[in-house]
N, CA, C and O atoms as a DFTB+ gen file, in Angstrom:
324 C
 N C O
     1  1      11.114       4.237     -16.173
     2  2      11.898       3.733     -17.284
     3  2      12.755       4.891     -17.798
     4  3      12.331       6.047     -17.806
     5  1      13.947       4.554     -18.218
     6  2      14.863       5.576     -18.715
     7  2      15.349       5.185     -20.105
     8  3      15.675       4.025     -20.357
     9  1      15.394       6.168     -21.002
    10  2      15.973       5.983     -22.327
    11  2      17.187       6.891     -22.438
    12  3      17.142       8.060     -22.055
    13  1      18.264       6.342     -22.964
    14  2      19.476       7.126     -23.185
    15  2      19.774       7.126     -24.670
    16  3      19.892       6.073     -25.296
    17  1      19.894       8.335     -25.231
    18  2      20.244       8.495     -26.638
    19  2      21.672       9.038     -26.688
    20  3      21.955      10.110     -26.151
    21  1      22.551       8.304     -27.324
    22  2      23.939       8.740     -27.488
    23  2      24.128       9.158     -28.943
    24  3      23.893       8.379     -29.868
    25  1      24.556      10.397     -29.122
    26  2      24.733      10.960     -30.461
    27  2      26.220      11.230     -30.667
    28  3      26.875      11.829     -29.814
    29  1      26.745      10.784     -31.802
    30  2      28.166      11.014     -32.099
    31  2      28.326      11.376     -33.568
    32  3      27.498      11.021     -34.407
    33  1      29.386      12.076     -33.854
    34  2      29.671      12.436     -35.242
    35  2      30.000      11.188     -36.052
    36  3      30.629      10.256     -35.551
    37  1      29.571      11.182     -37.296
    38  2      29.934      10.075     -38.181
    39  2      31.450      10.074     -38.365
    40  3      32.094      11.118     -38.268
    41  1      32.003       8.917     -38.625
    42  2      33.455       8.764     -38.739
    43  2      34.054       9.679     -39.802
    44  3      35.185      10.139     -39.647
    45  1      33.320       9.951     -40.875
    46  2      33.842      10.768     -41.974
    47  2      33.809      12.270     -41.676
    48  3      34.378      13.059     -42.431
    49  1      33.148      12.672     -40.582
    50  2      33.012      14.088     -40.249
    51  2      34.172      14.511     -39.359
    52  3      34.470      13.861     -38.357
    53  1      34.823      15.606     -39.735
    54  2      35.922      16.137     -38.924
    55  2      35.384      16.621     -37.584
    56  3      34.257      17.109     -37.497
    57  1      36.200      16.483     -36.536
    58  2      35.801      16.862     -35.188
    59  2      36.853      17.807     -34.596
    60  3      37.722      17.367     -33.843
    61  1      36.780      19.114     -34.932
    62  2      37.790      20.045     -34.423
    63  2      37.773      20.162     -32.899
    64  3      38.821      20.364     -32.286
    65  1      36.603      20.037     -32.285
    66  2      36.544      20.086     -30.832
    67  2      37.269      18.874     -30.236
    68  3      37.985      19.003     -29.243
    69  1      37.087      17.722     -30.833
    70  2      37.794      16.531     -30.381
    71  2      39.298      16.677     -30.532
    72  3      40.057      16.268     -29.653
    73  1      39.733      17.264     -31.655
    74  2      41.177      17.491     -31.851
    75  2      41.742      18.430     -30.792
    76  3      42.837      18.202     -30.278
    77  1      40.995      19.490     -30.464
    78  2      41.455      20.437     -29.450
    79  2      41.542      19.772     -28.081
    80  3      42.491      20.012     -27.335
    81  1      40.559      18.938     -27.745
    82  2      40.584      18.235     -26.464
    83  2      41.741      17.250     -26.421
    84  3      42.423      17.141     -25.402
    85  1      41.969      16.534     -27.509
    86  2      43.087      15.588     -27.550
    87  2      44.410      16.308     -27.328
    88  3      45.260      15.825     -26.580
    89  1      44.592      17.455     -27.970
    90  2      45.830      18.222     -27.799
    91  2      45.975      18.700     -26.355
    92  3      47.067      18.640     -25.790
    93  1      44.885      19.173     -25.757
    94  2      44.939      19.650     -24.375
    95  2      45.248      18.503     -23.411
    96  3      45.994      18.682     -22.448
    97  1      44.679      17.334     -23.669
    98  2      44.969      16.174     -22.819
    99  2      46.441      15.784     -22.909
   100  3      47.061      15.455     -21.898
   101  1      46.997      15.819     -24.111
   102  2      48.437      15.521     -24.264
   103  2      49.278      16.560     -23.533
   104  3      50.303      16.229     -22.937
   105  1      48.835      17.839     -23.580
   106  2      49.547      18.886     -22.850
   107  2      49.519      18.647     -21.340
   108  3      50.424      19.069     -20.620
   109  1      48.469      17.965     -20.869
   110  2      48.363      17.645     -19.445
   111  2      49.153      16.393     -19.069
   112  3      49.193      15.992     -17.905
   113  1      49.777      15.786     -20.072
   114  2      50.602      14.624     -19.793
   115  2      49.956      13.292     -20.126
   116  3      50.551      12.246     -19.864
   117  1      48.771      13.294     -20.690
   118  2      48.124      12.045     -21.091
   119  2      48.624      11.669     -22.483
   120  3      47.915      11.831     -23.476
   121  1      49.839      11.172     -22.538
   122  2      50.500      10.899     -23.813
   123  2      49.898       9.724     -24.579
   124  3      50.170       9.566     -25.769
   125  1      49.098       8.909     -23.930
   126  2      48.523       7.750     -24.593
   127  2      47.303       8.103     -25.445
   128  3      46.834       7.269     -26.219
   129  1      46.785       9.324     -25.314
   130  2      45.602       9.734     -26.068
   131  2      45.975       9.913     -27.537
   132  3      46.801      10.757     -27.883
   133  1      45.357       9.111     -28.387
   134  2      45.608       9.211     -29.824
   135  2      44.594      10.103     -30.517
   136  3      44.947      10.869     -31.414
   137  1      43.334      10.007     -30.106
   138  2      42.299      10.859     -30.692
   139  2      41.105      10.934     -29.748
   140  3      40.943      10.105     -28.853
   141  1      40.277      11.948     -29.970
   142  2      39.074      12.162     -29.170
   143  2      37.944      12.508     -30.128
   144  3      38.139      13.278     -31.068
   145  1      36.770      11.947     -29.894
   146  2      35.561      12.304     -30.629
   147  2      34.562      12.820     -29.608
   148  3      34.368      12.193     -28.567
   149  1      33.932      13.939     -29.884
   150  2      32.983      14.555     -28.970
   151  2      31.564      14.254     -29.436
   152  3      31.270      14.300     -30.630
   153  1      30.698      13.949     -28.496
   154  2      29.300      13.682     -28.801
   155  2      28.427      14.221     -27.689
   156  3      28.847      15.079     -26.913
   157  1      27.207      13.708     -27.618
   158  2      26.298      14.139     -26.555
   159  2      25.452      12.956     -26.106
   160  3      25.192      12.025     -26.868
   161  1      25.031      13.020     -24.845
   162  2      24.173      11.997     -24.262
   163  2      22.910      12.695     -23.780
   164  3      22.971      13.692     -23.061
   165  1      21.759      12.153     -24.190
   166  2      20.467      12.711     -23.808
   167  2      19.722      11.633     -23.033
   168  3      19.492      10.540     -23.551
   169  1      19.344      11.937     -21.790
   170  2      18.626      10.987     -20.951
   171  2      17.176      11.416     -20.839
   172  3      16.877      12.569     -20.527
   173  1      16.280      10.478     -21.097
   174  2      14.844      10.735     -21.019
   175  2      14.240       9.858     -19.926
   176  3      14.378       8.636     -19.960
   177  1      13.577      10.477     -18.964
   178  2      12.864       9.717     -17.940
   179  2      11.441       9.527     -18.444
   180  3      10.758      10.500     -18.761
   181  1      10.995       8.289     -18.518
   182  2       9.708       7.961     -19.121
   183  2       8.809       7.239     -18.127
   184  3       9.264       6.736     -17.100
   185  1       7.535       7.200     -18.454
   186  2       6.551       6.528     -17.611
   187  2       6.918       5.059     -17.421
   188  3       7.277       4.368     -18.374
   189  1       6.823       4.600     -16.190
   190  2       7.107       3.196     -15.885
   191  2       6.057       2.269     -16.486
   192  3       6.302       1.074     -16.656
   193  1       4.895       2.816     -16.805
   194  2       3.794       2.007     -17.343
   195  2       3.914       1.755     -18.839
   196  3       3.156       0.955     -19.388
   197  1       4.824       2.400     -19.489
   198  2       4.925       2.322     -20.949
   199  2       5.478       0.963     -21.396
   200  3       6.259       0.322     -20.692
   201  1       5.051       0.558     -22.573
   202  2       5.544      -0.668     -23.204
   203  2       6.947      -0.403     -23.765
   204  3       7.157       0.591     -24.461
   205  1       7.890      -1.271     -23.471
   206  2       9.290      -1.056     -23.851
   207  2       9.442      -0.893     -25.367
   208  3      10.165      -0.004     -25.818
   209  1       8.786      -1.721     -26.142
   210  2       8.928      -1.619     -27.604
   211  2       8.312      -0.334     -28.140
   212  3       8.844       0.262     -29.077
   213  1       7.213       0.092     -27.565
   214  2       6.599       1.364     -27.958
   215  2       7.532       2.529     -27.624
   216  3       7.722       3.442     -28.428
   217  1       8.104       2.477     -26.432
   218  2       9.063       3.509     -26.017
   219  2      10.244       3.530     -26.974
   220  3      10.667       4.599     -27.415
   221  1      10.783       2.356     -27.299
   222  2      11.933       2.291     -28.204
   223  2      11.597       2.938     -29.549
   224  3      12.379       3.739     -30.062
   225  1      10.458       2.602     -30.113
   226  2      10.065       3.174     -31.412
   227  2       9.957       4.690     -31.334
   228  3      10.442       5.397     -32.218
   229  1       9.327       5.186     -30.283
   230  2       9.136       6.628     -30.147
   231  2      10.464       7.357     -29.937
   232  3      10.696       8.417     -30.517
   233  1      11.326       6.783     -29.110
   234  2      12.619       7.433     -28.852
   235  2      13.497       7.372     -30.098
   236  3      14.210       8.332     -30.389
   237  1      13.460       6.274     -30.836
   238  2      14.226       6.199     -32.086
   239  2      13.722       7.223     -33.094
   240  3      14.523       7.811     -33.821
   241  1      12.419       7.447     -33.153
   242  2      11.869       8.483     -34.037
   243  2      12.370       9.857     -33.605
   244  3      12.769      10.666     -34.443
   245  1      12.352      10.123     -32.301
   246  2      12.840      11.404     -31.788
   247  2      14.325      11.590     -32.100
   248  3      14.751      12.677     -32.491
   249  1      15.105      10.530     -31.927
   250  2      16.543      10.617     -32.209
   251  2      16.783      10.928     -33.682
   252  3      17.617      11.769     -34.019
   253  1      16.053      10.250     -34.546
   254  2      16.250      10.411     -35.984
   255  2      15.759      11.754     -36.496
   256  3      16.370      12.327     -37.398
   257  1      14.661      12.271     -35.935
   258  2      14.043      13.479     -36.470
   259  2      14.391      14.761     -35.718
   260  3      14.224      15.855     -36.257
   261  1      14.878      14.641     -34.469
   262  2      15.102      15.837     -33.668
   263  2      16.449      15.872     -32.951
   264  3      17.144      16.887     -32.991
   265  1      16.817      14.793     -32.308
   266  2      17.976      14.817     -31.418
   267  2      19.316      14.719     -32.134
   268  3      20.340      15.134     -31.590
   269  1      19.322      14.177     -33.346
   270  2      20.569      14.032     -34.105
   271  2      20.372      14.583     -35.514
   272  3      19.266      14.585     -36.054
   273  1      21.452      15.041     -36.078
   274  2      21.456      15.480     -37.479
   275  2      21.900      14.281     -38.312
   276  3      23.078      13.928     -38.282
   277  1      20.989      13.643     -39.056
   278  2      21.342      12.404     -39.759
   279  2      22.400      12.577     -40.848
   280  3      22.983      11.592     -41.300
   281  1      22.649      13.789     -41.264
   282  2      23.690      14.036     -42.268
   283  2      25.074      13.887     -41.647
   284  3      25.995      13.370     -42.279
   285  1      25.213      14.345     -40.401
   286  2      26.526      14.390     -39.756
   287  2      26.688      13.440     -38.575
   288  3      27.812      13.148     -38.167
   289  1      25.577      12.954     -38.020
   290  2      25.653      12.232     -36.759
   291  2      24.993      10.854     -36.825
   292  3      24.029      10.633     -37.558
   293  1      25.544       9.946     -36.039
   294  2      24.939       8.645     -35.783
   295  2      24.351       8.695     -34.381
   296  3      24.717       9.555     -33.579
   297  1      23.444       7.780     -34.086
   298  2      22.864       7.721     -32.740
   299  2      22.555       6.280     -32.384
   300  3      22.421       5.408     -33.243
   301  1      22.448       6.064     -31.069
   302  2      22.001       4.762     -30.585
   303  2      21.117       4.992     -29.370
   304  3      21.285       5.974     -28.646
   305  1      20.182       4.091     -29.154
   306  2      19.225       4.199     -28.058
   307  2      19.391       3.001     -27.135
   308  3      19.510       1.863     -27.588
   309  1      19.397       3.274     -25.831
   310  2      19.396       2.226     -24.818
   311  2      18.199       2.473     -23.908
   312  3      17.957       3.603     -23.484
   313  1      17.462       1.425     -23.615
   314  2      16.297       1.511     -22.749
   315  2      16.568       0.713     -21.476
   316  3      16.978      -0.446     -21.533
   317  1      16.335       1.351     -20.325
   318  2      16.433       0.685     -19.028
   319  2      15.041       0.615     -18.439
   320  3      14.449       1.641     -18.105
   321  1      14.518      -0.591     -18.312
   322  2      13.161      -0.762     -17.777
   323  2      13.176      -0.654     -16.263
   324  3      12.129      -0.770     -15.625
């Protein structure tokens, strides 16, 4: 079983790295790029024997308490059985 945690900056938080990437992409000729937001993806390989709902609860706890900064970041969890 695999869990994927996607962490992204909250909409109200400035993203200077995203702005720099957007500018560089435009310099490369990608004129359609209006903005870029940078985040991170964390993949967890889990026991196949685990209960999906138990896994979801545990991974959501990890995302909230360790993997993301709740002041600045949002997160979402996807579970693949």
